[in-house]
N, C-alpha and C positions, 0 to 999 in steps of 0.2 A: 369673506367666504360665507356662503350660506350653510344652513344646517344640513341639507342633503349632500352638499359637497364634502363637508366634514365627515359625515357618516360613510360616504363612499370612500373617502381617503382612508378611514380607519379599516374598513373592510379590505381595501386593496393592500394596505400594509400587512394586515393579518394574513391575507392570502399569499402575499409574497414571502412572509416569514414562514408559513407552513410549507411552501414550495421549497424554500432554502433548506428547511429541516429535512424534508423528504429526500432531496438530492444528496445532502451530506450523509444521510443514513444509508442510501444505496451505495454511494462511493465507499464509505467505510465498510459496509458489509462485503462488497466485492474485494476490497483491499485486504480485509481480515481473512476472508475465505481463501484467497490465493496464498497468503503467508501461512495459514494453518496447514494447507495442503503441502506446500513446498517444505516448510519447516518440519512437519511430521514425517514426510518421506525422507528428508535428509537425516533426521535424527534416527528413525527406525530402520531404514533400508538404504543407507548411503551408497553402497556399491551398485545396487540395482538402479537407484534413482539417477546417479551420475552416468551410468552406462547408457542411458537413453540419449545422452548428448555426446557419446563417444569418449567419455572420460573414464579411464581405468584407475581405480583407487588402489588396486592390488590388495595385499594383506598387511600393509604397514600399519601397525597399531597406532603409531603416532599420527599418521595422516587421517586415519579413521576417527581418532579422538578429536582432532581439529575440525573435521567435517561434521561430526555429530554435535560438537559444541555450537557451531554456526547454525545448525539445524534447530537446536534447542532455543537459541536466541531468536530465530525467526518465528518459531512456534509461539514463544512467549509474546513477542511483538504482535503476532497475528491474533492471539487471544485478547490482548489489550485493545487492539483496533476493533475487533468484533464486539467487545463489550461497549466500546464507545459508540457503536451504531445503535445501541439499545438503551444505554444509561446516559442521560443527558449531561450529568455532571462529569462524565469522562469524555464527552464528545470532542472538546477542544484539544485535550491532551492526546487523545487517540489520533486526531487529524494531524497534529504536529508530528507524532511518532511515525505515522504512515507516510507523510510527505518526506520526512528526513530519510527514512529507511529506503523507500522506493527511488527517490531522486539520487541518493548516494550510491545505491546499487547500479542504477542506470548510467550515471556519470563515470563510475569506476570501470564499468564495462567499456564505455567509450574510450577512456584513457588506455585500457588494455588493448583495444583494437588499434589505437594509434601507435602504441609502443611495441606490442607483441604480434600484431597482425590479426587477421580475421579468424574468429573461432568457428565452430560448427554452426550451421544455419539455425538450429534450435536456440542457441545462445544469443544469436543476433535478434531473433524474435523476442527472446526474454528481455533484451535491452529495450526494445520498443515498448513492450508491455509495461516494464518497470517505469519507464519515463512517462508514459501516458497515465498510469495510475498515480505516480508521484506528482505530476503536474496537475492532475485532477484534484488531488488532496490539497495541494498548495492553492489552487484556484478556489477551493471550498473555504479555505481560511480567509482569503481576500474577500470573497463574496459575503462571508459571515460578518466580517468587519464593516463592510459597506452597509449592511443591513442594520447595524446597531445605531 
């Protein structure tokens, strides 16, 4: 290999690495932002948030407690994922958390559709969004590994 070829290869690898880094940052930013929004809404205004999908939580303190707990968990995961978009030492962990969270939500909704029937249209859309984001995060992990 000639010196110019080696130099070009180094630049190409650096450019590819920078592109990977930017793509992962964008994916994590979007994933984190979505979970921060949904988690915050579920934690702070569960009745209103779920009413947008036709779900009535009523005034059951136990059901509200369960709903808010899930919202807090999503809010925490969203914060970690968002941090991973900006703190390189958290990027891998944040990407794994995002992939697991989103794919498990999407697959759980698919299972519910098979067992319980079709939910409101907004929840079907949520399933698609969760699977797209989750698979994007999983692809980011694979892409990152291939770049090493």
